[in-house]
ZADO-1210 file (C-alpha; in nm, 4 decimals, padded with zeros to 6 digits):
<atoms>
<atom x="00.0176" y="-00.0100" z="-00.0073" code="MET" pos="1"/>
<atom x="00.1257" y="00.3323" z="-00.0924" code="THR" pos="2"/>
<atom x="00.0142" y="00.6452" z="00.0997" code="GLY" pos="3"/>
<atom x="-00.1391" y="00.7806" z="-00.1850" code="SER" pos="4"/>
<atom x="-00.3756" y="00.4338" z="-00.0908" code="ASP" pos="5"/>
<atom x="-00.4979" y="00.5934" z="00.2600" code="ARG" pos="6"/>
<atom x="-00.7204" y="00.7999" z="00.3249" code="PRO" pos="7"/>
<atom x="-00.6738" y="01.1687" z="00.3363" code="SER" pos="8"/>
<atom x="-00.9012" y="01.4880" z="00.4778" code="ALA" pos="9"/>
<atom x="-00.7434" y="01.6973" z="00.2209" code="LEU" pos="10"/>
<atom x="-00.9837" y="01.8882" z="00.0888" code="ASP" pos="11"/>
<atom x="-01.2027" y="01.7588" z="-00.2243" code="PRO" pos="12"/>
<atom x="-01.2045" y="02.0398" z="-00.4361" code="ALA" pos="13"/>
<atom x="-00.7931" y="02.1115" z="-00.3249" code="LEU" pos="14"/>
<atom x="-00.8006" y="01.7226" z="-00.3920" code="ALA" pos="15"/>
<atom x="-00.9263" y="01.7296" z="-00.7738" code="ALA" pos="16"/>
<atom x="-00.6910" y="01.9468" z="-00.8858" code="ARG" pos="17"/>
<atom x="-00.3572" y="01.7708" z="-00.7755" code="LEU" pos="18"/>
<atom x="-00.2039" y="01.6288" z="-01.1434" code="LYS" pos="19"/>
<atom x="-00.0179" y="01.3486" z="-00.8813" code="ARG" pos="20"/>
<atom x="00.2436" y="01.0433" z="-01.0966" code="GLY" pos="21"/>
<atom x="00.1089" y="00.7380" z="-01.1505" code="ALA" pos="22"/>
<atom x="00.2358" y="00.6883" z="-00.7392" code="ASP" pos="23"/>
<atom x="00.0492" y="00.9228" z="-00.6615" code="GLY" pos="24"/>
<atom x="00.2769" y="01.1195" z="-00.5635" code="LEU" pos="25"/>
<atom x="00.3827" y="01.4938" z="-00.5789" code="LEU" pos="26"/>
<atom x="00.7655" y="01.6347" z="-00.5506" code="PRO" pos="27"/>
<atom x="00.7342" y="01.9283" z="-00.2358" code="ALA" pos="28"/>
<atom x="01.0255" y="02.1513" z="-00.3134" code="ILE" pos="29"/>
<atom x="01.1449" y="02.3311" z="00.0580" code="ALA" pos="30"/>
<atom x="01.2739" y="02.6590" z="00.0007" code="GLN" pos="31"/>
<atom x="01.4023" y="02.8668" z="00.3132" code="GLN" pos="32"/>
<atom x="01.1716" y="03.1194" z="00.3196" code="TYR" pos="33"/>
<atom x="01.4214" y="03.4197" z="00.3786" code="ASP" pos="34"/>
<atom x="01.7045" y="03.3847" z="00.1292" code="THR" pos="35"/>
<atom x="01.5107" y="03.1038" z="-00.1470" code="GLY" pos="36"/>
<atom x="01.8070" y="02.8757" z="-00.1184" code="GLU" pos="37"/>
<atom x="01.6979" y="02.5721" z="-00.1725" code="VAL" pos="38"/>
<atom x="01.6915" y="02.3038" z="00.0694" code="LEU" pos="39"/>
<atom x="01.5589" y="01.9590" z="-00.0636" code="MET" pos="40"/>
<atom x="01.2882" y="01.7735" z="-00.2411" code="LEU" pos="41"/>
<atom x="01.0765" y="01.5071" z="-00.0816" code="GLY" pos="42"/>
<atom x="00.7299" y="01.3771" z="-00.2193" code="TRP" pos="43"/>
<atom x="00.4157" y="01.4911" z="-00.0969" code="MET" pos="44"/>
<atom x="00.0532" y="01.2508" z="-00.0937" code="ASP" pos="45"/>
<atom x="-00.2780" y="01.4021" z="-00.0245" code="ASP" pos="46"/>
<atom x="-00.2498" y="01.3220" z="00.3067" code="GLU" pos="47"/>
<atom x="00.1374" y="01.3710" z="00.3216" code="ALA" pos="48"/>
<atom x="00.0021" y="01.7695" z="00.2291" code="LEU" pos="49"/>
<atom x="-00.2948" y="01.7476" z="00.4302" code="HIS" pos="50"/>
<atom x="-00.0744" y="01.7504" z="00.7673" code="ARG" pos="51"/>
<atom x="00.1802" y="02.0257" z="00.6581" code="THR" pos="52"/>
<atom x="-00.1150" y="02.2526" z="00.6051" code="LEU" pos="53"/>
<atom x="-00.2613" y="02.1730" z="00.9354" code="THR" pos="54"/>
<atom x="00.0242" y="02.1166" z="01.1078" code="THR" pos="55"/>
<atom x="00.2570" y="02.3775" z="01.0533" code="GLY" pos="56"/>
<atom x="00.5960" y="02.1265" z="01.0020" code="ARG" pos="57"/>
<atom x="00.6139" y="01.9408" z="00.6951" code="CYS" pos="58"/>
<atom x="00.5614" y="01.5850" z="00.5980" code="THR" pos="59"/>
<atom x="00.6285" y="01.3642" z="00.3535" code="TYR" pos="60"/>
<atom x="00.5808" y="01.0568" z="00.1908" code="TRP" pos="61"/>
<atom x="00.9671" y="00.7947" z="00.2683" code="SER" pos="62"/>
<atom x="00.9176" y="00.6022" z="-00.0754" code="ARG" pos="63"/>
<atom x="01.1407" y="00.3696" z="00.0565" code="SER" pos="64"/>
<atom x="01.0378" y="00.3321" z="00.3690" code="ARG" pos="65"/>
<atom x="00.6859" y="00.3262" z="00.2988" code="GLN" pos="66"/>
<atom x="00.5654" y="00.5701" z="00.5391" code="GLU" pos="67"/>
<atom x="00.4899" y="00.8895" z="00.6768" code="TYR" pos="68"/>
<atom x="00.7989" y="01.1208" z="00.8052" code="TRP" pos="69"/>
<atom x="00.8284" y="01.4912" z="01.0087" code="VAL" pos="70"/>
<atom x="01.1109" y="01.6274" z="00.9532" code="LYS" pos="71"/>
<atom x="01.3267" y="01.6939" z="01.2028" code="GLY" pos="72"/>
<atom x="01.1218" y="01.4593" z="01.4775" code="ASP" pos="73"/>
<atom x="01.4999" y="01.2061" z="01.4539" code="THR" pos="74"/>
<atom x="01.6946" y="01.5332" z="01.3204" code="SER" pos="75"/>
<atom x="01.5517" y="01.7595" z="01.5125" code="GLY" pos="76"/>
<atom x="01.6100" y="01.9747" z="01.2121" code="HIS" pos="77"/>
<atom x="01.2182" y="02.1256" z="01.1685" code="VAL" pos="78"/>
<atom x="01.0651" y="02.2486" z="00.8736" code="GLN" pos="79"/>
<atom x="00.8439" y="02.5811" z="01.0215" code="ARG" pos="80"/>
<atom x="00.5592" y="02.5835" z="00.7021" code="VAL" pos="81"/>
<atom x="00.6141" y="02.9763" z="00.6370" code="LYS" pos="82"/>
<atom x="00.3658" y="02.9139" z="00.3101" code="SER" pos="83"/>
<atom x="00.2416" y="02.6515" z="00.0738" code="VAL" pos="84"/>
<atom x="00.2552" y="02.6891" z="-00.3129" code="ALA" pos="85"/>
<atom x="00.0791" y="02.4914" z="-00.6545" code="LEU" pos="86"/>
<atom x="00.3011" y="02.5819" z="-00.9681" code="ASP" pos="87"/>
<atom x="00.1060" y="02.6349" z="-01.2863" code="CYS" pos="88"/>
<atom x="-00.0194" y="02.3266" z="-01.3355" code="ASP" pos="89"/>
<atom x="-00.0149" y="02.1709" z="-00.9472" code="ALA" pos="90"/>
<atom x="00.1639" y="01.9274" z="-01.0604" code="ASP" pos="91"/>
<atom x="00.4460" y="02.0675" z="-00.8343" code="THR" pos="92"/>
<atom x="00.4593" y="02.1862" z="-00.4333" code="ILE" pos="93"/>
<atom x="00.6548" y="02.5309" z="-00.3396" code="LEU" pos="94"/>
<atom x="00.6913" y="02.4691" z="00.0601" code="VAL" pos="95"/>
<atom x="00.8963" y="02.7390" z="00.2054" code="LYS" pos="96"/>
<atom x="00.9773" y="02.7339" z="00.5813" code="VAL" pos="97"/>
<atom x="01.1949" y="02.8157" z="00.8225" code="ASP" pos="98"/>
<atom x="01.4490" y="02.5334" z="00.8494" code="GLN" pos="99"/>
<atom x="01.6757" y="02.4439" z="01.1397" code="VAL" pos="100"/>
<atom x="01.9928" y="02.3028" z="01.1174" code="GLY" pos="101"/>
<atom x="02.0616" y="02.1028" z="00.8023" code="ALA" pos="102"/>
<atom x="01.8305" y="01.9877" z="00.5598" code="ALA" pos="103"/>
<atom x="01.9661" y="01.7355" z="00.4047" code="CYS" pos="104"/>
<atom x="02.0169" y="01.3415" z="00.5188" code="HIS" pos="105"/>
<atom x="02.4002" y="01.3884" z="00.4790" code="THR" pos="106"/>
<atom x="02.3571" y="01.6298" z="00.7267" code="GLY" pos="107"/>
<atom x="02.4463" y="01.9646" z="00.5138" code="ASP" pos="108"/>
<atom x="02.2480" y="02.2613" z="00.4919" code="ARG" pos="109"/>
<atom x="02.0538" y="02.1908" z="00.1146" code="THR" pos="110"/>
<atom x="02.0722" y="01.8807" z="-00.0276" code="CYS" pos="111"/>
<atom x="02.1968" y="02.1228" z="-00.3625" code="PHE" pos="112"/>
<atom x="02.5566" y="02.1752" z="-00.2756" code="ASP" pos="113"/>
<atom x="02.7554" y="01.8707" z="-00.2879" code="ALA" pos="114"/>
<atom x="02.7798" y="01.8051" z="-00.6574" code="ASP" pos="115"/>
<atom x="02.8486" y="02.1025" z="-00.9169" code="ASP" pos="116"/>
<atom x="02.7688" y="01.9884" z="-01.2538" code="LEU" pos="117"/>
<atom x="03.0086" y="02.1652" z="-01.5109" code="PRO" pos="118"/>
<atom x="02.8710" y="02.4027" z="-01.7415" code="LEU" pos="119"/>
<atom x="02.9528" y="02.3366" z="-02.1716" code="GLY" pos="120"/>
<atom x="03.1039" y="02.6288" z="-02.3234" code="PRO" pos="121"/>
</atoms>
């Protein structure tokens, strides 16, 4: 059973707008609200989005563990939600957060600072 198979309390009007992948998930980009720094990419289904909107803490669906996880519950590196937006196609979520500590599971501030790729000439 995937997260998308579980019942959700997400507003049905909002749920009807979402364009999920075949697995029922949407990519969710976490961005530091005051600097614009892109922190990480996670995955949300309807219930994870509902929990994020109603608790003020980012909840994601772990594809590897097949369970919900609230960012920071085990690490202490919480994401306090400042705003949530859908992109123009309603297939990607942008969550602006106040990140406490590292966002990346490696302990880095962001998941996007470890491997810059070279650009062509």
